[in-house]
N, C-alpha and C positions, 0 to 999 in steps of 0.2 A: 483371536488367532488370525493371522494374516493369510490371505489366499495365495495360491501359487501364481506368481506373475511371470509372464514370458513375453518376449518380443519376437514377432515373426516378420522376416524380411519378405515383402510381397512379391518381388520379382523371382527370386530363386527358391523361396519357401524355407530358407534357413531359419531355424528357431534358436533364439538366444534365451538362456535362463536367467540372465542378469544384465544389468546396465554395463558392468565392466566388460562382459563379453561383447556387447554391441560396440563399445568404444574401442576395444582391442581390434575388432573386425574393421572398423573405420580407419584405425591407425595403420594396421598391417595388411589389410586386404586379404586376410586369411582367418579361418575359424580355428586354426591351430594355436595352442598356447605358446608354442615356440615361434618366435618371429622369423619371417623369411626375408626381411630387409626392406619391406615397403613402408618406411617410416613416414607418418603423416607430416612431419616437419619438413620433409623434402618435397612436398607437393607445392607447386607454384600454380596459382590460378590466374589465367589470362582472359581479359575481356574479349570474347570472340565476336560478339555482335552487340553494339551499344543500343541499337534500336529495340532489341528484344531483351536486353540485359542478360545475355547468355554468356556464361563463363566456361572456359575449358581448362581442365586440370592437366598439368604436366608433372611427371615424376622423373627426376634426374635428366631433364631436358627432353624427354619423350612424351608425346601426348598420350594420355590414358585412353585405352580402347573404349569405344562407345558402349559396349556391353558392361564393362567395369564401371564406367561413369554412371550408367543407368542404375546399376546396383547401389552405388554410393548414394545417388539421388533418392532412391526408394528408402534406403535405411535412414538417411538424414531426415526425410519427410516423415517417416513413421515415428522416429524418436522425437522430432519436434512436435508432432500432433499429440503423442502420448504425454509429453511434458506439459503442453497446453491443457490437455484434459486433466492431468494431475493437479495443475494449478487452479483449475476451475472446479475441482472436487468431483470429477467424473471418473468412474472406475475403468481401468484398462484391462481388467481380467476378463477373459473370454470363457 
């Protein structure tokens, strides 16, 4: 039997019960199943500082607020680490 897996976003503490929920959050910037219009395909990443390889996200021509960008960074880092752990055979269940 498979254990209960969940993904916790470390900045806000939002808990996701499935990978589709995480991906929906990254795509829409919302935990709601109903989209509010923040489509990930409309995100444009601009190199902000080449010396530190820092990128800034823009949505519909407007820079994403720092707090939202930090949330995205945390979720992306968490998902990337969990994928690396999964590929290495390490359990992500807490």
